[in-house]
VOTORZA-395383 format. One record per residue (C-alpha): y, x, z; residue in one letter. Coordinates in steps of 0.25 Angstrom, whole numbers, plus 2048, in hexadecimal, padded with zeros to 3 digits. Last residue first. Layout:
% VOTORZA-395383
r Y Y&X X&Z Z&code a
...
***
This chain:
% VOTORZA-395383
r Y 82F&X 816&Z 7C0&code g
r Y 825&X 823&Z 7C0&code v
r Y 82A&X 82F&Z 7B9&code e
r Y 821&X 839&Z 7B3&code v
r Y 81D&X 849&Z 7B1&code s
r Y 812&X 84E&Z 7B1&code n
r Y 809&X 859&Z 7B5&code k
r Y 7FC&X 85C&Z 7AE&code p
r Y 7F0&X 85C&Z 7B4&code a
r Y 7EA&X 868&Z 7BA&code g
r Y 7E4&X 862&Z 7C5&code i
r Y 7E4&X 853&Z 7C5&code y
r Y 7EC&X 846&Z 7C8&code m
r Y 7EC&X 83C&Z 7BD&code i
r Y 7DF&X 839&Z 7BC&code r
r Y 7D9&X 83C&Z 7CA&code r
r Y 7E2&X 832&Z 7CE&code l
r Y 7E0&X 828&Z 7C6&code n
r Y 7D2&X 829&Z 7C8&code y
r Y 7D4&X 827&Z 7D7&code v
r Y 7DA&X 81B&Z 7D4&code f
r Y 7CF&X 816&Z 7CA&code a
r Y 7C6&X 819&Z 7D9&code i
r Y 7D1&X 80F&Z 7DF&code i
r Y 7CE&X 805&Z 7D6&code a
r Y 7C1&X 807&Z 7D5&code v
r Y 7BE&X 803&Z 7E4&code l
r Y 7C9&X 7F5&Z 7E0&code l
r Y 7BD&X 7F1&Z 7D8&code v
r Y 7B3&X 7F1&Z 7E2&code y
r Y 7BC&X 7EA&Z 7EC&code a
r Y 7BE&X 7DF&Z 7E1&code s
r Y 7B1&X 7DC&Z 7E0&code a
r Y 7B1&X 7D4&Z 7EE&code y
r Y 7BF&X 7CD&Z 7EA&code s
r Y 7B5&X 7C9&Z 7DA&code i
r Y 7AA&X 7C7&Z 7E6&code a
r Y 7B1&X 7BD&Z 7ED&code a
r Y 7B7&X 7B7&Z 7E4&code s
r Y 7AB&X 7B5&Z 7DB&code i
r Y 7A8&X 7A6&Z 7E1&code w
r Y 7B7&X 7A2&Z 7DC&code l
r Y 7BF&X 797&Z 7E6&code y
r Y 7C0&X 79E&Z 7F2&code h
r Y 7C1&X 7AD&Z 7F1&code l
r Y 7CB&X 7AB&Z 7E6&code s
r Y 7D6&X 7B1&Z 7EC&code i
r Y 7CE&X 7BB&Z 7F2&code d
r Y 7C7&X 7C0&Z 7E7&code g
r Y 7D4&X 7C0&Z 7DC&code f
r Y 7DA&X 7C8&Z 7E8&code i
r Y 7CD&X 7D3&Z 7E9&code r
r Y 7CC&X 7D1&Z 7D7&code m
r Y 7DB&X 7D3&Z 7D4&code f
r Y 7DB&X 7E1&Z 7DF&code n
r Y 7CF&X 7E8&Z 7D8&code a
r Y 7D5&X 7E3&Z 7C9&code v
r Y 7E2&X 7E7&Z 7CD&code t
r Y 7DE&X 7F5&Z 7D4&code i
r Y 7D4&X 7F8&Z 7C6&code i
r Y 7E1&X 7F5&Z 7BD&code i
r Y 7E9&X 7FE&Z 7C4&code i
r Y 7DE&X 80A&Z 7C7&code p
r Y 7DB&X 80A&Z 7B9&code l
r Y 7E7&X 80B&Z 7B4&code l
r Y 7E7&X 81A&Z 7B0&code t
r Y 7EF&X 826&Z 7B2&code v
r Y 7ED&X 832&Z 7AB&code n
r Y 7FA&X 833&Z 7A5&code e
r Y 800&X 835&Z 7B1&code q
r Y 7FB&X 844&Z 7B3&code v
r Y 7FD&X 848&Z 7C0&code a
r Y 7FD&X 856&Z 7C8&code k
r Y 7F8&X 852&Z 7D7&code k
r Y 804&X 855&Z 7E3&code k
r Y 7FB&X 84C&Z 7EA&code l
r Y 807&X 843&Z 7ED&code t
r Y 80C&X 843&Z 7E3&code l
r Y 7FF&X 841&Z 7DC&code p
r Y 7FB&X 835&Z 7E3&code f
r Y 80A&X 82D&Z 7E1&code i
r Y 80B&X 82E&Z 7D2&code i
r Y 7FD&X 82C&Z 7CC&code p
r Y 7FB&X 821&Z 7DA&code s
r Y 806&X 819&Z 7D8&code h
r Y 7FF&X 80E&Z 7CE&code a
r Y 7F4&X 810&Z 7D8&code v
r Y 7FB&X 810&Z 7E5&code i
r Y 805&X 801&Z 7DF&code f
r Y 7F4&X 7FD&Z 7DB&code t
r Y 7F4&X 7FD&Z 7EB&code g
r Y 7FF&X 7F8&Z 7F1&code i
r Y 7FF&X 7EC&Z 7E6&code f
r Y 7F1&X 7E9&Z 7E4&code g
r Y 7E9&X 7ED&Z 7F0&code l
r Y 7F5&X 7EB&Z 7FA&code a
r Y 7FB&X 7E0&Z 7F5&code i
r Y 7F1&X 7D6&Z 7ED&code s
r Y 7E7&X 7DB&Z 7FA&code h
r Y 7F2&X 7D5&Z 803&code a
r Y 7F3&X 7C9&Z 7FB&code a
r Y 7E3&X 7C7&Z 7F8&code p
r Y 7DF&X 7C9&Z 807&code d
r Y 7EB&X 7BF&Z 80C&code l
r Y 7E8&X 7B4&Z 802&code f
r Y 7DE&X 7AA&Z 808&code g
r Y 7E7&X 7A5&Z 816&code h
r Y 7F4&X 7A0&Z 81B&code g
r Y 7FA&X 799&Z 810&code l
r Y 807&X 79D&Z 811&code i
r Y 805&X 7AA&Z 814&code a
r Y 7F9&X 7AD&Z 80B&code q
r Y 800&X 7A7&Z 800&code m
r Y 80E&X 7B0&Z 802&code i
r Y 803&X 7BB&Z 806&code f
r Y 7FB&X 7B9&Z 7F7&code l
r Y 809&X 7B7&Z 7EE&code i
r Y 80F&X 7C7&Z 7F7&code i
r Y 7FF&X 7CB&Z 7F0&code g
r Y 804&X 7C5&Z 7E2&code l
r Y 810&X 7CD&Z 7E0&code f
r Y 80B&X 7D9&Z 7E7&code l
r Y 801&X 7DA&Z 7DE&code w
r Y 80A&X 7D7&Z 7D4&code l
r Y 811&X 7E2&Z 7D9&code y
r Y 803&X 7EA&Z 7D8&code s
r Y 802&X 7E8&Z 7CB&code i
r Y 80F&X 7EC&Z 7C6&code v
r Y 80F&X 7FA&Z 7CD&code i
r Y 803&X 7FC&Z 7C4&code g
r Y 808&X 7FA&Z 7B6&code k
r Y 814&X 803&Z 7BA&code q
r Y 80D&X 80E&Z 7BF&code i
r Y 803&X 80C&Z 7B4&code y
r Y 80E&X 80E&Z 7AA&code s
r Y 816&X 816&Z 7B1&code q
r Y 809&X 821&Z 7B1&code l
r Y 808&X 820&Z 7A2&code r
r Y 814&X 822&Z 79F&code n
r Y 820&X 816&Z 79D&code k
r Y 82C&X 817&Z 795&code k
r Y 835&X 80A&Z 792&code i
r Y 833&X 806&Z 7A1&code l
r Y 830&X 7F7&Z 7A2&code h
r Y 834&X 7F3&Z 7B0&code r
r Y 82C&X 7EC&Z 7B9&code f
r Y 825&X 7FC&Z 7BD&code s
r Y 835&X 7FE&Z 7C0&code p
r Y 837&X 7F6&Z 7CF&code d
r Y 844&X 7F0&Z 7CE&code f
r Y 83E&X 7E1&Z 7CE&code y
r Y 831&X 7E4&Z 7D2&code v
r Y 837&X 7EA&Z 7E1&code s
r Y 841&X 7DF&Z 7E3&code g
r Y 835&X 7D4&Z 7E0&code v
r Y 82E&X 7DD&Z 7EA&code v
r Y 838&X 7DD&Z 7F6&code l
r Y 83B&X 7CD&Z 7F3&code f
r Y 82C&X 7CB&Z 7F4&code i
r Y 82B&X 7D2&Z 800&code l
r Y 839&X 7CB&Z 807&code i
r Y 82F&X 7BE&Z 803&code a
r Y 823&X 7C3&Z 809&code i
r Y 82B&X 7C6&Z 817&code s
r Y 82D&X 7B9&Z 817&code t
r Y 821&X 7B1&Z 815&code l
r Y 81B&X 7BB&Z 820&code m
r Y 826&X 7B8&Z 829&code l
r Y 824&X 7A9&Z 825&code l
r Y 815&X 7A9&Z 826&code r
r Y 815&X 7B3&Z 833&code p
r Y 81F&X 7A7&Z 839&code f
r Y 818&X 79A&Z 835&code p
r Y 813&X 799&Z 845&code g
r Y 814&X 7A4&Z 84D&code v
r Y 80D&X 7B2&Z 84A&code n
r Y 81A&X 7BB&Z 84A&code i
r Y 811&X 7C8&Z 84B&code e
r Y 80F&X 7C8&Z 83C&code v
r Y 81A&X 7C1&Z 837&code s
r Y 824&X 7CB&Z 83D&code l
r Y 81D&X 7D6&Z 836&code f
r Y 81E&X 7CF&Z 828&code a
r Y 82E&X 7CB&Z 82D&code t
r Y 830&X 7DD&Z 82F&code i
r Y 829&X 7E1&Z 822&code v
r Y 832&X 7D8&Z 81B&code l
r Y 83F&X 7DA&Z 822&code i
r Y 83C&X 7E9&Z 822&code w
r Y 83C&X 7E7&Z 811&code s
r Y 849&X 7DC&Z 813&code l
r Y 851&X 7E8&Z 817&code i
r Y 84D&X 7F3&Z 80D&code s
r Y 84C&X 7E8&Z 802&code q
r Y 85A&X 7E5&Z 804&code t
r Y 85D&X 7F5&Z 804&code r
r Y 857&X 7F6&Z 7F6&code i
r Y 85E&X 7EC&Z 7F1&code f
r Y 86C&X 7F0&Z 7F6&code s
r Y 867&X 800&Z 7EE&code v
r Y 865&X 7F7&Z 7E1&code k
r Y 856&X 7F8&Z 7DA&code m
r Y 85C&X 7FE&Z 7CD&code g
r Y 850&X 805&Z 7C6&code r
r Y 850&X 811&Z 7D1&code i
r Y 852&X 806&Z 7DD&code y
r Y 844&X 800&Z 7D8&code g
r Y 83D&X 80E&Z 7D8&code l
r Y 841&X 810&Z 7E9&code e
r Y 83E&X 802&Z 7E9&code m
r Y 831&X 804&Z 7E3&code r
r Y 82C&X 80D&Z 7ED&code e
r Y 831&X 804&Z 7F9&code a
r Y 82A&X 7F8&Z 7F2&code l
r Y 81D&X 800&Z 7F6&code v
r Y 821&X 802&Z 805&code y
r Y 824&X 7F2&Z 806&code v
r Y 816&X 7EF&Z 7FF&code v
r Y 80F&X 7FB&Z 808&code p
r Y 814&X 7F4&Z 815&code f
r Y 814&X 7E7&Z 810&code l
r Y 806&X 7E7&Z 811&code l
r Y 801&X 7E7&Z 81F&code v
r Y 80E&X 7DD&Z 822&code l
r Y 807&X 7D5&Z 818&code y
r Y 7F7&X 7D5&Z 81D&code t
r Y 7FF&X 7D4&Z 82E&code l
r Y 805&X 7C7&Z 826&code e
r Y 7F7&X 7BF&Z 820&code n
r Y 7F0&X 7C3&Z 82F&code s
r Y 7E2&X 7C7&Z 833&code e
r Y 7DF&X 7D3&Z 828&code t
r Y 7EA&X 7DC&Z 830&code i
r Y 7E4&X 7DB&Z 83B&code f
r Y 7E9&X 7D6&Z 846&code q
r Y 7F4&X 7DA&Z 853&code n
r Y 7F4&X 7EB&Z 850&code l
r Y 7F5&X 7E8&Z 841&code n
r Y 805&X 7E1&Z 845&code a
r Y 809&X 7F0&Z 849&code i
r Y 801&X 7F8&Z 83B&code a
r Y 809&X 7EC&Z 833&code s
r Y 815&X 7EF&Z 839&code l
r Y 813&X 7FF&Z 838&code f
r Y 810&X 7FD&Z 82B&code m
r Y 81B&X 7F3&Z 827&code g
r Y 824&X 7FF&Z 82D&code l
r Y 81F&X 805&Z 822&code i
r Y 826&X 7FC&Z 815&code a
r Y 831&X 7F9&Z 820&code a
r Y 834&X 809&Z 81C&code g
r Y 830&X 80A&Z 810&code s
r Y 83C&X 7FE&Z 80D&code v
r Y 846&X 805&Z 816&code h
r Y 840&X 813&Z 80D&code k
r Y 848&X 80C&Z 801&code v
r Y 855&X 809&Z 808&code y
r Y 858&X 818&Z 80C&code a
r Y 853&X 81B&Z 7FD&code m
r Y 84A&X 827&Z 7FE&code g
r Y 848&X 835&Z 804&code p
r Y 83C&X 835&Z 811&code n
r Y 843&X 840&Z 81A&code r
r Y 84F&X 835&Z 81B&code r
r Y 845&X 82C&Z 825&code s
r Y 841&X 81F&Z 81F&code t
r Y 833&X 823&Z 81A&code m
r Y 830&X 82E&Z 826&code y
r Y 832&X 823&Z 82F&code y
r Y 82B&X 818&Z 82A&code l
r Y 81F&X 822&Z 829&code f
r Y 821&X 827&Z 837&code l
r Y 81F&X 817&Z 83C&code i
r Y 815&X 813&Z 833&code s
r Y 80B&X 81E&Z 836&code a
r Y 80F&X 819&Z 846&code a
r Y 80A&X 80C&Z 843&code a
r Y 800&X 810&Z 83C&code v
r Y 7FB&X 815&Z 848&code l
r Y 7FF&X 80A&Z 850&code l
r Y 7F4&X 803&Z 848&code l
r Y 7E8&X 80E&Z 84C&code g
r Y 7EB&X 80D&Z 859&code l
r Y 7EC&X 7FE&Z 858&code d
r Y 7E0&X 7FF&Z 851&code q
r Y 7D9&X 80A&Z 85D&code m
r Y 7DE&X 7FF&Z 868&code a
r Y 7D5&X 7F2&Z 860&code s
r Y 7C8&X 7FA&Z 860&code i
r Y 7C1&X 7F0&Z 857&code q
r Y 7B7&X 7FD&Z 850&code l
r Y 7BC&X 7FA&Z 842&code w
r Y 7CC&X 7F5&Z 847&code i
r Y 7CC&X 800&Z 850&code g
r Y 7C8&X 80A&Z 845&code a
r Y 7D3&X 805&Z 839&code s
r Y 7DD&X 806&Z 845&code s
r Y 7D7&X 814&Z 848&code i
r Y 7D7&X 819&Z 838&code f
r Y 7E5&X 812&Z 835&code v
r Y 7EC&X 819&Z 840&code g
r Y 7E6&X 825&Z 83D&code s
r Y 7E9&X 824&Z 830&code f
r Y 7F9&X 820&Z 832&code l
r Y 7FB&X 829&Z 83D&code l
r Y 7F7&X 837&Z 839&code s
r Y 7FA&X 833&Z 82B&code v
r Y 80A&X 831&Z 830&code i
r Y 80A&X 83B&Z 83A&code m
r Y 805&X 844&Z 82E&code r
r Y 812&X 840&Z 829&code s
r Y 81A&X 841&Z 832&code i
r Y 819&X 850&Z 834&code r
r Y 81A&X 854&Z 845&code f
r Y 825&X 85E&Z 845&code y
r Y 831&X 85D&Z 844&code g
r Y 833&X 852&Z 84F&code f
r Y 82C&X 849&Z 842&code l
r Y 82B&X 851&Z 834&code s
r Y 82D&X 84E&Z 827&code f
r Y 829&X 857&Z 81A&code k
r Y 81A&X 850&Z 81C&code e
r Y 81F&X 842&Z 81A&code m
r Y 824&X 845&Z 80B&code l
r Y 817&X 84A&Z 807&code e
r Y 811&X 83F&Z 80F&code l
r Y 818&X 834&Z 807&code k
r Y 80D&X 830&Z 7FE&code e
r Y 803&X 832&Z 80C&code t
r Y 80B&X 825&Z 812&code i
r Y 808&X 81C&Z 806&code l
r Y 7FA&X 81F&Z 804&code l
r Y 7F9&X 81F&Z 813&code g
r Y 7FF&X 811&Z 815&code g
r Y 7F7&X 80C&Z 809&code i
r Y 7E9&X 811&Z 80D&code v
r Y 7E8&X 812&Z 81D&code g
r Y 7F5&X 807&Z 821&code f
r Y 7F1&X 7FC&Z 814&code v
r Y 7E2&X 7FF&Z 811&code m
r Y 7DD&X 806&Z 81F&code l
r Y 7E6&X 7FA&Z 828&code d
r Y 7E1&X 7EF&Z 81D&code p
r Y 7D2&X 7F2&Z 81F&code h
r Y 7D3&X 7F2&Z 82D&code f
r Y 7CE&X 7E3&Z 830&code t
r Y 7C4&X 7E2&Z 824&code i
r Y 7BD&X 7EB&Z 82E&code d
r Y 7B3&X 7DC&Z 830&code a
r Y 7AC&X 7E3&Z 820&code a
r Y 7A8&X 7F1&Z 828&code i
r Y 799&X 7EC&Z 82A&code g
r Y 794&X 7F2&Z 81F&code n
r Y 78C&X 7E5&Z 81B&code n
r Y 790&X 7E6&Z 80D&code l
r Y 794&X 7D8&Z 80E&code s
r Y 797&X 7D2&Z 7FE&code f
r Y 79C&X 7C3&Z 807&code g
r Y 7AB&X 7C3&Z 7FF&code n
r Y 7AD&X 7C8&Z 80F&code n
r Y 7A4&X 7D1&Z 811&code e
r Y 7A6&X 7D8&Z 804&code a
r Y 7B6&X 7D7&Z 808&code l
r Y 7B4&X 7DE&Z 812&code a
r Y 7AB&X 7EA&Z 810&code s
r Y 7B5&X 7EC&Z 804&code i
r Y 7C2&X 7EE&Z 80B&code g
r Y 7BA&X 7F5&Z 817&code i
r Y 7B6&X 7FF&Z 80B&code i
r Y 7C2&X 7FF&Z 805&code i
r Y 7CC&X 801&Z 812&code g
r Y 7C4&X 80C&Z 815&code l
r Y 7C6&X 814&Z 809&code a
r Y 7D3&X 811&Z 809&code l
r Y 7D4&X 816&Z 814&code s
r Y 7CE&X 822&Z 813&code i
r Y 7D5&X 824&Z 806&code v
r Y 7E3&X 822&Z 80D&code s
r Y 7DE&X 82C&Z 817&code f
r Y 7DB&X 837&Z 80C&code g
r Y 7EA&X 834&Z 807&code i
r Y 7F0&X 837&Z 812&code g
r Y 7E8&X 844&Z 816&code v
r Y 7EB&X 846&Z 808&code y
r Y 7F9&X 846&Z 80B&code v
r Y 7F9&X 84D&Z 817&code i
r Y 7F4&X 85A&Z 810&code p
r Y 803&X 85C&Z 80A&code v
r Y 802&X 859&Z 7FA&code p
r Y 7FC&X 865&Z 7F1&code g
r Y 808&X 86E&Z 7E9&code s
r Y 80C&X 86A&Z 7DA&code q
r Y 814&X 875&Z 7D5&code k
r Y 820&X 871&Z 7CD&code r
r Y 823&X 878&Z 7BE&code e
r Y 81B&X 86C&Z 7B9&code n
r Y 823&X 860&Z 7C0&code s
r Y 81B&X 854&Z 7C1&code h
r Y 823&X 848&Z 7C5&code t
r Y 822&X 83B&Z 7CD&code y
r Y 829&X 82F&Z 7CD&code s
r Y 82A&X 823&Z 7D8&code n
r Y 81F&X 823&Z 7E0&code m
***
């Protein structure tokens, strides 16, 4: 994620087949999640589509976080994992992909059909995929700094604990569980940015402290879900949020996107703008989660979308000109990048959060919130269009360092 170089001398071969499987199932998860999300949004805001699936919003977060975000983050590592076998025979990449997506779809089907055994089986498969992914990411086979890998491990532990906690309640029914589920991608991204921070002057002792705190952060969030006694859930959640703020502030301080670079090409400028916007959404999401924890209602959905769509979504879009050409082994023309998808996804998220927060104060808020779903669809189209402009057969190869 940090840099990429296309060499005129080196021949490009295609990606391993499992990469296409990972991307394919992530896209299927995205399509299902959007259909269910739009249906529920229409129902909740008085624009019923009468398609009978609005009630299935309970597995919308599972599809989007485990299937889409988890699927894409894992797919990015499949090329490296393909060379790693368990017991000298089972390729860990194929095991993780099989367990993750079968788990996501079985769990979703179980919720839809109201068969609790299917739901539990699916979540246990997701948990098993998480354990294998955690094992690889913290192993010596995965290149990188040990403390940074420990932060990635804490993030994936969050994915595992989310699946376990999800056995007893739906994500949409719990402030604490929603927060825990989102910690997986948030902490994972912070680990990715930490590598750049180290290059830019972050001390090893500080990274070591962050690696320890990241595990405390995730475990505290899990305890806030499981210890349902008196004020403990709220206090534990606020404690976890306080630790998260420390990690985020440290990440921002050393992140090169928040520093003035002497020279920036078009791609670097695109990525920098996307990262700055994504962090702004993260800070807003944290504030909204604090308000939700204190007040107990009214801010859960805006907080979740500020982080899931605003932070994670924008971050993925911002890095897509690097991630997808590398993952798919395609030639890339960085000058062709356009800010259009970042602009549109920002507008969509602003509409959603503004509409949800002002729902009880402005008569037009429901329509704004509902319309945001269709603006998001336009953002996805712009995202695909952007990738098409960047990657095409016969494109000249360029080199760029992304900091």
